[in-house]
C-alpha positions as CSV (number, residue, x, y, z in Angstrom):
1,M,11.2,27.8,9.8
2,A,13.5,25.7,7.6
3,H,16.1,27.6,5.7
4,H,17.3,24.8,3.4
5,A,15.5,23.5,0.4
6,S,15.9,19.9,1.6
7,A,14.4,20.7,5.0
8,Q,11.5,22.4,3.3
9,K,10.9,19.4,1.1
10,R,11.1,17.1,4.1
11,I,8.4,19.2,5.9
12,R,6.1,19.0,2.8
13,Q,6.6,15.2,2.6
14,S,6.0,14.7,6.3
15,E,2.8,16.6,6.1
16,R,1.5,14.6,3.1
17,R,2.4,11.3,4.8
18,R,0.8,12.4,8.1
19,L,-2.5,13.2,6.3
20,H,-2.3,9.9,4.4
21,N,-1.6,7.9,7.5
22,K,-4.3,9.7,9.4
23,Y,-6.9,9.0,6.7
24,Y,-6.2,5.2,6.6
25,A,-5.9,4.9,10.4
26,K,-9.3,6.7,10.9
27,T,-11.0,4.6,8.2
28,T,-9.7,1.4,9.8
29,R,-10.8,2.6,13.3
30,N,-14.3,3.2,11.9
31,A,-14.4,-0.2,10.4
32,I,-13.3,-1.8,13.6
33,R,-16.0,0.2,15.5
34,D,-18.7,-0.9,13.1
35,L,-17.6,-4.5,13.4
36,R,-17.7,-4.4,17.2
37,N,-21.2,-2.8,17.1
38,T,-22.5,-5.6,15.0
39,N,-24.7,-8.2,16.9
40,D,-25.2,-10.5,14.0
41,K,-22.6,-13.3,13.7
42,G,-23.1,-13.8,10.0
43,A,-22.6,-10.1,9.2
44,A,-19.6,-9.9,11.5
45,T,-18.0,-13.0,10.0
46,A,-18.6,-11.6,6.5
47,A,-17.0,-8.2,7.4
48,A,-14.0,-9.6,9.3
49,P,-11.7,-10.4,6.3
50,K,-12.0,-6.9,5.0
51,V,-11.3,-5.4,8.4
52,Y,-8.4,-7.8,8.9
53,A,-6.9,-6.7,5.5
54,M,-7.2,-3.0,6.5
55,I,-5.4,-3.7,9.8
56,D,-2.7,-5.7,8.0
57,K,-2.1,-2.9,5.5
58,L,-1.7,-0.4,8.4
59,A,1.0,-2.6,9.9
60,K,2.7,-3.2,6.6
61,I,3.0,0.5,5.8
62,G,4.1,1.3,9.3
63,V,1.2,3.2,10.6
64,I,0.7,0.8,13.5
65,H,3.1,-1.8,15.0
66,K,2.7,-5.4,13.8
67,N,2.0,-6.5,17.4
68,K,-0.8,-4.0,17.7
69,A,-2.3,-5.3,14.5
70,A,-2.1,-8.8,15.9
71,N,-3.8,-7.7,19.1
72,L,-6.6,-6.0,17.2
73,K,-7.2,-8.9,15.0
74,S,-7.2,-11.3,18.0
75,G,-9.6,-9.2,19.9
76,L,-12.0,-9.0,17.0
77,A,-11.8,-12.8,16.5
78,V,-12.7,-13.3,20.2
79,Y,-15.6,-10.9,19.8
80,I,-16.9,-12.6,16.7
81,N,-16.6,-16.1,18.2
82,K,-18.6,-15.0,21.3
83,L,-21.6,-13.8,19.2
84,A,-24.5,-16.1,19.3
């Protein structure tokens, strides 16, 4: 257990940030999953910008690495382009 006030504050901040990051990461993963489960090209194309924005925000705030964000977006684009 932390004995200094600054260490206790750091623990509180870390926990708040962990829960915040966990919420946004999970929400984005669900959006990606829903997009990948879509078989309609029109619906997937319409949903893509929103999902891309979510991924970009995760990279911007440091929850995921920018290269991972680029790989996710690239994979989604390939999936959408393959839909008939």
